[in-house]
C-alpha positions as CSV (number, residue, x, y, z in Angstrom):
1,M,90.2,136.2,128.2
2,G,92.1,137.5,131.1
3,M,91.4,140.7,133.5
4,Q,93.6,143.3,134.3
5,L,93.3,144.8,137.8
6,G,93.5,148.7,138.3
7,G,94.1,151.5,135.5
8,E,91.9,152.6,133.3
9,G,88.9,150.4,131.8
10,A,87.2,150.4,128.6
11,H,85.6,154.2,127.9
12,G,88.2,155.7,129.8
13,K,86.6,154.8,133.3
14,N,88.9,153.5,136.1
15,S,87.7,149.7,136.3
16,A,88.7,147.4,138.9
17,F,87.8,144.4,136.8
18,S,88.2,145.1,132.4
19,E,89.0,142.8,130.0
20,S,92.5,142.3,128.5
21,S,93.2,141.3,125.1
22,D,96.3,139.2,125.8
23,I,96.3,135.8,124.8
24,N,96.9,133.2,127.6
25,V,99.4,130.7,126.3
26,T,100.0,128.7,129.6
27,P,97.6,126.0,128.8
28,F,99.0,125.7,125.1
29,V,102.5,125.3,126.7
30,D,101.4,122.6,129.5
31,V,99.5,120.7,126.6
32,M,103.3,120.6,124.7
33,L,105.1,119.7,127.7
34,V,102.5,116.8,128.4
35,L,103.0,115.8,124.7
36,L,106.6,116.3,124.9
37,I,106.7,114.0,127.7
38,I,104.5,111.1,126.1
39,F,107.0,111.1,123.0
40,M,110.2,111.0,125.2
41,V,108.9,108.0,127.0
42,A,107.0,106.2,124.0
43,V,109.8,106.1,121.4
44,P,112.3,104.3,123.6
45,I,109.7,101.9,124.1
46,A,109.0,101.5,120.4
47,T,112.3,100.5,119.3
48,V,113.7,97.1,119.9
49,N,117.3,96.9,120.9
50,V,117.7,93.0,121.9
51,K,120.3,91.6,119.6
52,V,118.9,87.9,118.6
53,N,120.8,85.3,116.7
54,F,118.1,83.5,114.5
55,P,118.3,80.3,113.7
56,D,118.7,78.6,110.2
57,S,115.3,77.9,108.5
58,N,114.6,75.3,106.1
59,A,111.4,77.3,104.5
60,P,111.3,78.5,101.2
61,A,112.0,82.1,100.9
62,E,108.4,84.1,99.5
63,S,108.7,85.3,96.1
64,K,108.4,88.9,95.5
65,A,105.1,90.0,94.0
66,S,104.6,89.5,90.4
67,A,104.1,92.3,88.2
68,P,100.2,93.5,87.8
69,I,98.3,92.3,85.0
70,W,95.9,95.0,83.5
71,I,92.9,94.1,81.9
72,S,91.0,96.9,80.1
73,M,87.5,97.3,78.9
74,T,86.1,98.9,76.0
75,K,82.9,100.8,75.2
76,A,82.5,98.7,72.2
77,G,82.8,96.0,74.6
78,G,86.6,94.5,73.7
79,V,88.1,92.7,76.9
80,Y,92.0,93.1,77.0
81,I,94.6,91.5,79.1
82,G,98.0,94.1,78.3
83,D,97.4,94.7,74.4
84,R,95.8,90.8,73.6
85,R,91.8,91.3,73.2
86,Y,89.4,88.5,73.9
87,G,86.2,87.8,73.1
88,S,84.2,87.6,76.1
89,V,84.9,87.6,80.0
90,Q,84.8,84.1,79.9
91,E,87.9,83.8,77.8
92,V,90.1,86.3,79.9
93,G,89.1,83.9,82.7
94,A,90.2,81.1,81.1
95,A,93.5,82.7,79.7
96,L,94.1,83.9,83.3
97,Q,93.8,80.5,84.5
98,R,95.9,79.3,82.1
99,D,98.4,81.6,82.2
100,V,99.1,82.0,86.1
101,P,100.1,78.9,88.4
102,D,97.7,78.4,91.2
103,S,100.2,78.9,93.9
104,Q,100.5,82.8,92.6
105,K,96.9,83.4,91.9
106,D,96.4,84.7,95.8
107,T,99.3,87.2,95.5
108,T,98.9,88.5,91.8
109,R,97.8,91.8,91.2
110,L,94.9,92.9,88.8
111,F,94.0,96.0,87.6
112,L,90.8,96.6,85.9
113,R,90.5,99.8,83.7
114,G,87.0,100.5,82.3
115,D,85.5,102.8,79.9
116,A,83.6,105.5,81.9
117,E,80.6,104.8,79.7
118,L,80.5,101.4,79.7
119,P,77.5,99.6,81.6
120,Y,78.5,99.0,85.6
121,R,77.1,94.9,84.8
122,K,79.8,94.1,82.5
123,V,82.5,95.4,84.9
124,L,80.5,93.5,87.5
125,D,80.5,90.4,85.6
126,L,84.2,90.7,84.7
127,M,85.4,90.7,88.3
128,N,82.9,88.1,88.8
129,E,84.4,85.8,86.4
130,L,87.9,86.8,87.9
131,K,86.7,86.0,91.8
132,N,85.2,82.4,90.1
133,E,89.0,81.9,88.8
134,G,90.6,82.3,92.2
135,F,91.6,86.1,91.6
136,Y,91.0,88.0,94.7
137,K,93.4,91.1,94.2
138,I,91.4,93.3,91.9
139,S,92.0,97.1,91.7
140,L,89.9,99.1,89.8
141,V,91.8,102.0,87.9
142,G,90.1,105.6,87.5
143,H,91.4,108.8,85.9
144,E,92.6,111.1,88.2
145,A,91.0,114.4,88.4
146,V,92.7,117.3,87.8
147,K,91.8,120.3,90.2
């Protein structure tokens, strides 16, 4: 808080040192100016304006990521890849092993959806089977709660 010199103080008395309710904005302005200077210096450093003529490369272009594969587990124990039903977790692993080439396993995205009342152990068994088959990009899908 700032101090006011002279004039009437609180309770109508003439006081040399009474409190003022004015906001002191000087520290705020100082901080904003320092941040402005930092950004003015940092932005030109962050951009690269050097023109480079790249040499030709004989490396194959990286293919785009494949479409995600949706795997669903129902409360009744059904396991699906897309809309196709499989009898067990091992059958799902074998089907993915057969359908996805080894070169694409590390880039294939699997979205795993499980019923809310499904035992955690069954979901974990499926995830373990998928990892054993070489699939490591597994995302668990949940229902977004409406607030």
